C-alpha positions in Angstrom: 99.3 13.9 163.6 100.1 15.0 167.2 104.1 14.5 167.7 105.9 13.0 170.5 106.7 14.7 173.6 110.3 15.5 174.6 110.4 12.3 177.5 112.8 9.5 178.1 110.0 7.6 179.5 108.6 4.9 177.9 104.6 5.0 178.1 102.3 2.1 177.6 98.9 1.6 177.2 96.3 -0.7 176.8 92.9 -0.6 174.3 89.6 -1.8 174.9 86.9 -2.0 171.9 83.6 -2.7 173.2 81.1 -4.2 170.7 78.5 -7.3 170.5 78.8 -6.9 167.0 82.7 -6.9 166.5 83.1 -10.0 168.6 80.1 -11.5 166.6 81.5 -10.6 162.9 79.1 -8.7 162.1 81.2 -5.4 161.9 84.6 -5.1 160.9 86.7 -3.1 163.3 88.2 -0.5 161.5 89.7 1.8 164.7 92.5 -0.3 166.4 95.1 0.2 163.1 94.1 4.0 163.3 94.4 4.5 166.9 97.5 2.1 167.3 99.4 4.7 165.1 98.1 7.8 166.5 99.0 6.3 169.9 102.5 5.3 168.4 103.3 9.4 166.7 102.4 10.7 170.4 105.3 7.8 171.7 102.7 5.7 173.1 103.6 2.0 173.0 100.3 0.0 172.2 100.9 -3.6 174.2 97.6 -5.1 174.3 94.0 -4.7 172.7 90.4 -6.4 174.0 87.6 -7.0 172.5 84.6 -7.3 174.7 80.7 -7.7 174.2 78.2 -5.0 175.2 76.9 -7.4 178.0 78.9 -9.6 180.2 77.4 -13.3 180.4 76.5 -14.8 183.5 77.4 -18.0 182.6 80.9 -19.5 182.5 82.8 -19.8 179.1 83.6 -23.0 177.7 86.3 -22.2 175.5 89.6 -19.3 174.9 90.4 -18.6 171.6 93.9 -17.1 171.2 94.9 -15.3 168.0 98.4 -14.2 167.7 99.5 -11.5 165.0 100.3 -12.6 161.2 102.9 -15.2 161.4 103.9 -18.0 163.5 106.1 -16.7 166.2 107.6 -19.5 168.7 108.3 -18.6 172.4 110.6 -21.2 174.1 109.9 -20.1 177.4 106.4 -19.7 177.4 104.3 -22.8 179.5 102.4 -25.1 177.4 98.5 -24.6 176.9 96.4 -26.6 178.9 93.8 -28.9 177.5 90.3 -29.5 178.7 90.5 -27.4 181.7 87.9 -24.9 182.3 
């Protein structure tokens, strides 16, 4: 595994996963964890992972589901979620 370069700069990154099968649940992603560990070893702080389908729908989406980590975490400064709004 590579080692982190000598630098005081914090490098951050995002990962985009593309695949309709991952979104449908037919295929379980097995790369995100590996990539996160690999980037950490390089000194890169993975801040965000997004999963999108192969094709972009033209219709407006009717919902948004948010999954946050492995445990309950309350952020008192975060604005409340809006309900019933597009």
